[in-house]
N, C-alpha and C positions, 0 to 999 in steps of 0.2 A: 550480387549475391547477398542474401539476407544474413544479418548478424545472428549467429546461433549461440545459445547458452545452455548450460545444464541447469535447469530451473530448480531453485531451492523449494519452491512450492509443490511442484509436480514430480521432482526427482528424475526427470528425463530431459533429453535434448529437445529444445524447442526454439522457435524464432524469438529473438530478443528485441529490445527497443532499438530505434534508429539512433538515439543519442542518449546520454545520461540525462535523467529528469531534473537534476540539480547540479550546480557547479561546485560540488564539494565532495568529500570522501564518501558520504552516504550515496550520493548520486552515482558515483563511479561503481560502488559496490552493487547497487541495484542494476546498473547497466550490464555488469559482468555476470550477474547471478539470477536475474528475474526475467521471465518470459513476458512477451507482449500480452498474452492471455492473462497471466497472473497480475500484471500491472493494471489491466482493465478491471479485473475483479477488485483490486485494491481501491480503484476509483469509486466503485459502488459502495464499498465498505466505508470509505472516507465520507461519502455523502451522508450515510446513516449516522456516523459519528458527529458530523457537523450539525445535523438536525437534532439528534437526541441530546447533545450537550449544548446546543445553541451557541456554537462557536462563532466568534467574530474574528475572521482571519487577519484583520488589520492589527490585532493585538499580538505582541510577542509571546504572551502566555499561550494563546491558541496555536500559534505556529509551532512552539516548542512541544506542546501536547501532541500535535499531529506527527511531528518528526519522531517522537518516541513511539507512537503507535505504528508508524511505518516500519521502524526498526524491529519492533516486537512481532509485527504481522509477518515479516519475511525472514527474520534472522533470530527471533526469540521463541518464546513459548506460544506465540500467536496473540493477536490483539483480543483483549477481553471485550465482551459486549457490555454496554451500559447496564447497571444493576436493574433498572426498571424497564429494559427494552422488551417489547412485545413484537415479534415478527409480523409483518403484514399477512393477512389471510390470502390464500391463493384463490383466484377466481375460477 
């Protein structure tokens, strides 16, 4: 049986992740409150952040930045887009 959660992003019961994405309190919070679909959408948002801010995930600063963004994206006011971000044109 699938792990079900009341998704904080969609406000309804949805299929959750198979396991916590991190081995800490934030990972547990995500596991208990974020749907599989919302987590996949975060992955796309994270790619955009990594590209726009040219993050090197080997550095502690980049890792801390992304952790703050994850928390804001799901449990805060929402992750802000980079100031100069221009969305790609649809084809």
